[in-house]
C-alpha positions in Angstrom: -14.0 -160.8 -83.2 -11.4 -160.0 -80.6 -9.1 -162.1 -78.5 -10.4 -164.5 -75.8 -9.3 -162.0 -73.1 -11.3 -159.2 -74.7 -14.4 -161.5 -75.0 -14.2 -162.3 -71.3 -14.0 -158.6 -70.4 -17.0 -157.9 -72.6 -19.0 -160.7 -70.9 -18.0 -159.3 -67.5 -19.1 -155.8 -68.5 -22.4 -157.1 -69.7 -23.0 -159.1 -66.5 -22.1 -156.0 -64.5 -24.6 -153.8 -66.5 -27.3 -156.4 -65.9 -26.6 -156.5 -62.2 -26.6 -152.7 -62.0 -29.9 -152.6 -63.9 -31.5 -155.2 -61.7 -30.3 -153.3 -58.6 -31.8 -150.1 -59.9 -35.1 -151.8 -60.6 -35.1 -153.4 -57.2 -34.5 -150.1 -55.5 -37.1 -148.4 -57.6 -39.6 -151.1 -56.8 -38.9 -150.7 -53.1 -39.4 -146.9 -53.3 -42.7 -147.4 -55.1 -43.9 -150.0 -52.6 -42.9 -147.9 -49.7 -44.6 -144.9 -51.3 -47.8 -146.8 -51.9 -47.9 -148.3 -48.5 -47.4 -144.9 -46.8 -50.1 -143.2 -48.9 -52.6 -146.0 -48.6 -52.1 -145.9 -44.8 -53.1 -142.3 -44.9 -56.1 -142.5 -47.3 -59.3 -143.2 -45.4 -61.3 -146.4 -46.1 -64.5 -145.9 -48.0 -68.0 -147.4 -48.4 -69.8 -147.1 -51.7 -73.5 -146.3 -51.3 -75.7 -146.6 -54.3 -78.6 -144.1 -53.8 -79.8 -145.4 -57.1 -78.9 -148.5 -59.0 -75.6 -147.7 -60.6 -73.9 -149.2 -63.7 -71.5 -151.9 -62.7 -68.6 -150.2 -64.7 -69.1 -147.0 -62.7 -68.8 -148.9 -59.4 -65.7 -150.8 -60.7 -64.1 -147.6 -62.0 -64.6 -146.0 -58.5 -62.8 -148.9 -56.9 -59.9 -148.7 -59.4 -59.7 -144.9 -59.2 -59.5 -144.9 -55.4 -56.4 -147.1 -55.6 -54.8 -144.7 -58.1 -55.5 -141.7 -55.8 -52.8 -143.1 -53.5 -50.2 -142.3 -56.2 -51.3 -138.6 -56.7 -48.2 -136.4 -56.2 -50.4 -133.7 -54.6 -51.0 -136.1 -51.6 -47.3 -135.8 -50.6 -45.7 -133.1 -48.4 -47.3 -130.8 -46.0 -50.9 -131.6 -46.7 -50.3 -135.2 -46.2 -48.4 -134.6 -43.0 -51.3 -132.4 -41.7 -53.7 -135.2 -42.3 -51.4 -137.7 -40.6 -51.1 -135.4 -37.6 -54.9 -135.0 -37.5 -55.4 -138.7 -37.7 -53.1 -139.3 -34.7 -55.1 -136.8 -32.8 -58.3 -138.5 -33.8 -59.7 -135.4 -35.5 -59.5 -133.7 -38.9 -57.2 -130.8 -39.6 -59.0 -127.5 -39.0 -57.5 -126.1 -42.2 -59.6 -128.5 -44.3 -62.7 -129.1 -42.2 -65.0 -132.0 -42.9 -66.5 -130.7 -46.1 -63.3 -129.2 -47.6 -61.3 -132.4 -47.0 -64.0 -134.6 -48.5 -64.3 -132.3 -51.5 -60.5 -132.4 -51.9 -60.6 -136.2 -52.0 -63.6 -136.0 -54.4 -61.6 -133.8 -56.8 -58.9 -136.5 -57.0 -61.4 -139.2 -57.4 -63.3 -137.4 -60.2 -60.0 -136.7 -62.0 -59.2 -140.4 -62.1 -62.8 -141.3 -63.1 -62.5 -139.1 -66.2 -59.9 -141.6 -67.5 -62.2 -144.6 -67.3 -65.7 -143.1 -67.9 -66.8 -141.1 -70.9 -67.9 -137.5 -70.2 -71.4 -138.4 -71.5 -71.8 -141.0 -68.8 -70.3 -138.8 -66.1 -72.9 -136.1 -66.8 -75.6 -138.6 -66.0 -74.1 -140.0 -62.8 -73.1 -138.1 -59.7 -70.2 -139.4 -57.5 -69.9 -137.6 -54.2 -67.4 -138.1 -51.4 -69.2 -137.5 -48.0 -67.5 -136.7 -44.7 -68.4 -139.1 -41.9 -68.0 -138.7 -38.2 -64.7 -140.5 -38.3 -63.5 -138.5 -41.2 -59.8 -139.3 -41.1 -60.3 -143.0 -41.3 -63.6 -143.4 -43.3 -65.6 -141.7 -46.0 -68.8 -142.5 -47.9 -68.9 -142.4 -51.7 -72.5 -141.9 -52.8 -73.7 -142.6 -56.3 -76.8 -141.0 -57.8 -78.1 -141.8 -61.2 -80.7 -140.0 -63.4 -83.5 -142.3 -64.6 -83.8 -142.6 -68.4 -87.3 -142.7 -69.7 -86.7 -143.2 -73.5 -83.5 -142.7 -75.5 -81.8 -139.5 -74.2 -84.9 -138.4 -72.2 -84.0 -138.5 -68.5 -85.6 -137.4 -65.2 -85.0 -137.4 -61.5 -85.9 -140.8 -59.8 -88.3 -138.7 -57.6 -90.2 -137.8 -60.8 -91.1 -134.2 -60.0 -94.1 -132.8 -61.7 -95.2 -129.4 -63.2 -98.8 -128.3 -63.4 -99.9 -127.0 -66.8 -103.4 -125.9 -68.0 -103.9 -129.4 -69.5 -102.8 -131.4 -66.5 -99.8 -132.6 -64.5 -96.6 -133.8 -66.2 -93.3 -135.4 -65.0 -90.5 -133.0 -65.9 -87.8 -134.6 -68.0 -84.6 -133.3 -69.8 -83.4 -134.1 -73.3 -79.8 -135.1 -72.6 -78.8 -135.9 -76.2 -75.3 -136.7 -77.3 -74.0 -133.2 -77.7 -75.3 -132.4 -74.1 -76.7 -129.1 -75.3 -79.1 -128.7 -72.3 -76.4 -129.5 -69.7 -73.9 -127.1 -71.3 -76.5 -124.3 -71.2 -77.2 -125.2 -67.6 -73.5 -125.1 -66.7 -73.1 -121.7 -68.3 -75.8 -120.3 -66.1 -75.2 -122.0 -62.8 -71.4 -122.5 -62.3 -68.1 -120.7 -62.9 -65.9 -123.7 -63.7 -67.9 -126.4 -65.4 -65.1 -128.9 -65.4 -64.5 -128.8 -61.6 -65.7 -131.7 -59.4 -67.9 -129.4 -57.2 -69.4 -127.7 -60.3 -70.3 -131.1 -61.8 -72.1 -131.9 -58.5 -74.0 -128.6 -58.5 -75.2 -129.0 -62.1 -76.3 -132.6 -61.5 -78.1 -131.6 -58.3 -80.2 -129.2 -60.3 -81.3 -132.0 -62.6 -81.7 -134.5 -59.7 -83.2 -132.3 -57.0 -85.3 -129.6 -58.7 -88.7 -129.8 -57.2 -90.4 -126.5 -57.9 -91.0 -125.9 -61.7 -92.4 -122.5 -62.4 -94.7 -122.6 -65.6 -94.8 -119.6 -67.9 -96.0 -118.8 -71.4 -93.3 -117.4 -73.7 -94.1 -114.4 -76.1 -94.5 -116.9 -78.9 -97.3 -118.6 -77.0 -95.3 -121.7 -76.3 -95.5 -123.1 -72.7 -92.2 -123.2 -70.8 -90.7 -123.6 -67.4 -88.8 -121.0 -65.5 -85.9 -122.5 -63.6 -84.6 -120.9 -60.4 -81.3 -121.5 -58.5 -80.3 -120.4 -55.0 -78.4 -117.1 -54.6 -74.9 -117.8 -53.2 -73.8 -114.9 -50.9 -70.2 -116.0 -51.1 -69.6 -115.4 -54.8 -69.0 -112.0 -56.3 -72.4 -111.8 -58.0 -73.9 -112.5 -54.5 -73.5 -108.8 -53.6 -75.5 -107.9 -56.7 -78.3 -110.3 -55.8 -78.3 -108.7 -52.3 -78.7 -105.3 -53.9 -81.7 -106.4 -56.0 -83.3 -108.3 -53.0 -83.3 -105.3 -50.7 -82.3 -104.7 -47.2 -84.7 -107.0 -45.3 -82.6 -110.1 -45.8 -80.3 -112.3 -43.7 -77.8 -115.0 -44.5 -78.5 -118.5 -43.2 -76.3 -121.5 -43.2 -77.3 -125.1 -43.8 -74.7 -127.9 -43.9 -72.0 -125.3 -44.8 -74.1 -123.8 -47.7 -75.1 -120.2 -47.3 -78.4 -118.7 -48.5 -80.2 -115.3 -48.6 -83.5 -115.4 -46.6 -86.2 -113.1 -45.5 -89.7 -113.4 -44.1 -90.9 -114.2 -47.6 -88.7 -117.3 -47.9 -85.3 -118.2 -49.5 -83.9 -116.2 -52.4 -83.3 -117.6 -55.9 -82.1 -116.1 -59.2 -83.6 -116.8 -62.6 -81.6 -119.4 -64.4 -83.6 -119.2 -67.6 -86.6 -120.5 -69.6 -87.1 -124.0 -70.9 -89.6 -124.4 -73.7 -91.7 -127.5 -73.3 -91.9 -130.0 -76.2 -95.7 -130.1 -76.7 -95.4 -133.1 -79.0 -94.3 -135.3 -76.1 -96.9 -134.2 -73.6 -99.1 -137.1 -74.6 -96.5 -139.4 -73.1 -97.0 -137.9 -69.7 -93.7 -136.0 -69.7 -92.9 -132.3 -70.0 -89.7 -132.6 -71.9 -87.2 -129.7 -71.9 -84.9 -129.6 -74.9 -83.0 -126.3 -74.3 -82.4 -123.5 -71.9 -82.9 -119.9 -73.0 -80.9 -117.4 -71.0 -82.9 -114.3 -69.9 -82.8 -111.8 -72.8 -82.5 -114.3 -75.6 -85.1 -114.3 -78.4 -88.6 -115.4 -77.3 -88.0 -114.6 -73.6 -90.1 -112.0 -71.7 -87.0 -109.8 -71.3 -86.5 -109.7 -75.0 -90.1 -109.0 -75.8 -90.1 -106.0 -73.5 -86.7 -104.5 -74.2 -86.4 -105.2 -77.9 -89.5 -103.1 -78.8 -88.6 -100.5 -81.4 -85.0 -101.8 -81.9 -83.6 -102.1 -85.3 -82.2 -105.4 -86.7 -78.6 -104.6 -85.8 -79.6 -103.5 -82.3 -81.6 -106.7 -81.8 -78.5 -108.7 -82.8 -76.4 -106.8 -80.3 -79.1 -107.3 -77.6 -79.0 -111.1 -78.2 -75.2 -111.2 -78.0 -75.4 -109.4 -74.6 -77.9 -111.9 -73.4 -75.7 -114.8 -74.3 -72.8 -113.3 -72.3 -74.8 -113.3 -69.1 -73.1 -116.6 -68.0 -72.3 -117.2 -64.3 -68.6 -117.1 -65.2 -68.8 -113.6 -66.9 -71.0 -112.2 -64.1 -68.5 -113.3 -61.4 -65.3 -112.5 -63.3 -66.3 -109.3 -65.1 -68.7 -108.1 -62.4 -70.7 -106.1 -64.9 -74.3 -106.4 -63.8 -75.8 -103.6 -65.9 -77.7 -105.9 -68.3 -79.2 -108.0 -65.5 -80.1 -104.8 -63.7 -81.9 -103.6 -66.8 -83.8 -106.9 -67.1 -84.8 -106.8 -63.5 -86.6 -103.4 -64.0 -89.0 -105.1 -66.3 -88.9 -108.9 -65.4 -87.8 -110.1 -61.9 -84.4 -111.8 -62.0 -84.4 -112.6 -58.3 -87.2 -113.5 -56.0 -88.2 -115.3 -52.8 -89.9 -118.7 -52.6 -91.6 -119.9 -49.4 -91.8 -123.4 -50.8 -88.6 -125.4 -51.3 -87.2 -125.3 -54.9 -85.0 -128.3 -54.3 -86.0 -131.7 -52.7 -83.5 -133.7 -50.6 -85.8 -136.6 -49.7 -84.5 -138.9 -52.4 -80.9 -139.9 -52.8 -79.6 -138.7 -49.4 
């Protein structure tokens, strides 16, 4: 057991270890407190605006996530100092600009929300950080939500319609558990589907599409052609320009660039959505899937597969599936789309707006 002297020494050593441990904890807590205070002083205040009624857990998750953003290691160092300097000057740093800085904050916010909200819910809700006039001290966080009609059938709150031979129908999307439709849409519209800005772009398609272009597929089934704006800044933009011809110009609206001509604004063909005819009686034109141009039962396939053997048809289908936005921008091989365009237009101008921005501003 040891002598009394040894026991006293052990007790002293134990007390010293406890004092040292408490001291370290105290110093660590002070560092954390100082760190949080400094970062929260830098982060702008925010206002949550529900463009549509939002689930309570989404609003609460945003509030919790904004607090956690203050602890993000990326908000330290030079970027943080740049913003601090800009704040003292009463203006944002020119390196970021109002949209870039708001998007940067949005990226952090989205990363934190992923921890609290399931991907299935996030695909049905859009959370956007908006730059305000006093950017360095205040931003707006706008929430937009798709309206669910029945089960997994959802539509935009503005209820856009398509005109078919047998009447007008509200366009809705089948967003079932595996998110097949949204994943197809991601493939054809964005390069990095998991990025904050990409999520916003895909949601905007579902939320803001106004012009739905009806078509009859080779099988005789009614469908809708979906079109998306041609972005001049991405690598595939130069190819869109080539197909559109020389009589075009680049316009800029709120930091977003477009190809335009006297005929209207330029859009590329996203794909074909067969309409579920069994659900037309409910007043909705429900879209279950998205066929990329060149896939089976598309106009491109019906024209270009004539006379092909079985193996050649399989190869043709595989090439069609590879025409994702990521592949087009990364590989820069436009030969397949160019061949499609010779027979079926892959880009065109619309004088009427394809997207509506009246609802959910």
